[in-house]
ROPA-780914 format. One record per residue (C-alpha): x, y, z. Coordinates in steps of 0.02 Angstrom, whole numbers, plus 50000, padded with zeros to 5 digits. Layout:
BEGIN
XYZ
...
REM end
This chain:
BEGIN
500025000049999
501165014149940
500805031650007
500135043749878
499935058849992
500605064050164
500315080250259
501555082250402
501185096150528
500445106950387
499945124550422
499195136950298
499125154450372
498165169050297
497805186050376
498485180550546
497345165350548
497765146850521
496605140550385
497445123650402
498115120750578
499495107950606
498665094250501
499405076750493
498605065550362
499175050550260
498315042150110
498785025650030
498465020549852
497015008849893
496045021349995
494525032249949
494375047150064
492935059350095
493325075950179
491865083150279
491685099250375
490745115750389
491065131050278
492775138250315
493445121950388
494905121750264
494275107850150
494605116749985
496295122950046
496785104950084
496265099549910
497225113749830
498815107949914
498495090049859
498365097049680
500005106849696
499065123249676
499485129549849
501025127749958
500925126550148
501535140550260
502475127350362
502555108650373
502775096850224
501645090050088
502235074749996
501245069749838
501635053849743
503335053049824
503775071049781
503935084649913
502965100449872
504175114949855
505615103649804
504925096449642
504285103349473
502415104049495
502175104449307
502895086849299
501825081549447
500125088649395
499795076949247
499845062549373
498385070449469
496585071249414
495575086249479
493745090349453
492935106149524
491645119149481
493025131949471
493805121949328
492105120249241
491965139049233
493565139849135
492975127348999
492485136648837
490585134348826
490705131248639
491925116648660
491245099348621
491105086648759
492335075348670
493605089248658
493395094148839
493905076448886
495185074248746
496155089948788
496605082848961
497975073348868
498865090248848
498235097949012
497385112048916
495605118648919
494965121648743
495625113448587
496845123548482
498195116048373
498695100648469
498935084448375
498055069248448
498295051248403
496885039048369
497275030548534
496895047048626
495225048848543
494765030748574
495245032648756
494165048648770
492665039748692
492885025148811
492935036448961
491365045548902
490475028848889
490995023849063
490225039949131
488655038449024
489115052848914
489485044848746
487845050948672
488365068848713
490095068248632
489645080848497
488635092548610
489435108848666
489875110048850
488845125648878
487215117048828
487365102948958
486415101849120
487325104049285
487345085249310
488045082149137
489355095349161
489905087349326
490085070349241
491125078249099
492285086049227
492565069049309
492795060649142
494125073449098
494965070649266
495125051649238
495605053149053
497465052449088
497385037649210
497895048149362
498755041049515
497725052349627
495965058749593
495295074349680
493435078949677
492865095649747
491015094449792
490535084549633
488685083649678
488465101749735
486965110749656
486265094749579
484435089849593
483995073349676
483945063149516
485595070149447
486415068149617
485935049549633
486435045949456
488175053149487
488345044349654
487945027449575
489325030349447
490535036349580
490155021049686
490515009249544
492105018349505
492695018849684
492465000049704
493444995449547
495134987349586
496074998349462
495405014849526
496745026749596
496725034249771
495285046649785
494865061749891
493145069249883
492645085349973
490805087250025
489715095650156
488455081650172
488565063550228
487145059550108
488335063049966
489625049550015
489655036349880
489665017849927
491445011649911
492295025950000
493385018650136
494015033250247
493465050050314
494335065850370
493255077450478
493875095650482
493395110250592
494355126750597
495775119050498
496035104950621
495655086550609
494245081850725
494375063750672
495225053650535
495185035350489
494135020950419
492405027150382
491485013450481
492435017850641
492665036550619
491025042950549
489995043550706
488635055050773
489835060750912
491195065250786
489945074550673
489275083850824
491025089550865
491375094250686
489775104250648
489425110950822
487655104850837
486965088250905
486855076050756
485955059850735
486745048350605
485925033650517
486525021350385
485515011450258
486364999750129
488025008550143
487285026250124
487275038550268
486025052050324
486205065150461
484985076550545
484925087350701
484635076950859
483205086850935
REM end
């Protein structure tokens, strides 16, 4: 179980405040992590460091065996898949779905003058089929629904066979049907033996796909709890994380939480 990510006493400080506060966290290549916490807990900051977009103020971040700050991040980034709403806003709306996924091979958004081989296009079409998007290959990105755009982002993120896959709130803003459709696909992907290590940020336990193995609970930049999901995701830990009494239930591997009044 090789390590793919290690945070050692990591601090990110902004405006005299620790956004991430002495965080220690290790992820192995066979683990699927969900990061939960309230707004401002530091979840997105943690994900940005895992994607080499942000360096810590102090402490060390080691990604795929390379220490952040002592390696060329442009060599490291192609080994990491990242899907977020911020990335979606940078996709040219007139770009076809096929090209949005295909251009991941060159780490660019929007096709220009790159040369792609037949194997690249076949790979892109296969990935689109795996995420139930093959019928949309010729549609433009701007005409898709929110749920379809979310799936295209993930398809692009897995196009290059990453060693680490990062998902920033992939089900945010989706209606019930689109959310459940995406969670079913994510569950199947998470449980496949060839899937890379995964980290998914979310606000809601209801959005944790089946197949995710570990959870990190963050509050004020600190780890409230961290470990295997069956042992770590408890009503007590969620109460400490969100600051209100929480009742947690599970049904068929899916979780639900509500205030314990």
